[in-house]
C-alpha positions in Angstrom: 147.4 13.9 84.4 147.6 13.6 80.7 145.0 15.0 78.4 143.2 12.2 76.5 142.5 12.5 72.7 138.7 12.4 73.4 139.1 15.5 75.5 140.8 17.4 72.7 138.3 16.2 70.1 135.4 17.1 72.4 136.8 20.6 73.0 137.3 21.2 69.3 133.8 20.2 68.6 132.5 22.4 71.4 134.5 25.4 69.9 133.0 24.7 66.5 129.5 24.5 68.0 130.1 27.9 69.6 131.3 29.4 66.3 128.2 28.0 64.6 125.8 29.5 67.1 127.5 32.9 67.0 127.4 32.8 63.2 123.7 32.0 63.2 123.1 34.9 65.6 125.2 37.3 63.4 123.4 36.3 60.2 120.0 36.9 61.8 121.1 40.2 63.4 122.7 41.5 60.2 119.6 40.5 58.2 117.3 42.3 60.5 119.6 45.4 60.7 119.4 45.7 56.9 115.6 45.7 57.0 115.2 42.1 55.9 113.2 39.2 57.2 114.2 35.6 58.0 112.2 32.9 56.2 111.2 30.3 58.7 111.4 27.2 56.6 114.7 27.7 54.9 116.4 30.2 57.2 117.2 32.5 54.2 117.3 36.3 54.6 114.9 38.1 52.3 115.5 41.8 51.9 112.8 44.5 51.3 112.8 43.8 47.6 112.0 40.1 48.1 115.4 38.9 47.0 117.7 36.5 48.9 120.6 38.2 50.6 123.7 36.3 51.6 126.0 37.3 54.5 129.5 38.0 53.4 132.4 37.0 55.7 134.7 39.9 56.6 138.1 39.9 58.2 136.9 41.1 61.6 134.1 38.5 61.6 136.6 35.7 60.8 138.9 37.0 63.6 136.0 36.9 66.0 135.2 33.3 65.0 138.9 32.3 65.4 139.3 33.8 68.8 136.0 32.5 70.0 136.8 28.9 68.9 140.2 29.1 70.4 139.0 30.4 73.8 136.1 27.9 74.1 138.3 25.0 73.1 141.1 25.9 75.5 138.7 26.6 78.4 136.9 23.3 77.9 140.2 21.3 77.8 141.5 23.1 81.0 138.1 22.5 82.7 138.0 18.8 81.9 141.6 18.4 83.0 141.0 20.1 86.3 137.8 18.0 86.9 139.7 14.8 86.2 142.6 15.8 88.5 140.2 16.5 91.4 138.3 13.2 90.9 141.6 11.2 91.0 142.6 12.6 94.4 
């Protein structure tokens, strides 16, 4: 059975959602590790001195995001394809 364009688009969006959720977790975790606090309304990290602190993207973090997005996207396409094949039998 062929993979439909909607399946590919859905799996890419699912991979991007996974990257977004992991990035939010990493931002909060790194902020708290550095002794900062997350402001509830804006979601900005405030360090101990009261200044805003931005998270910097590093090469290992970008690699994690790439692999995570790829794995989630491929797994969702394969899962949808298997579900459609079993429903057509």
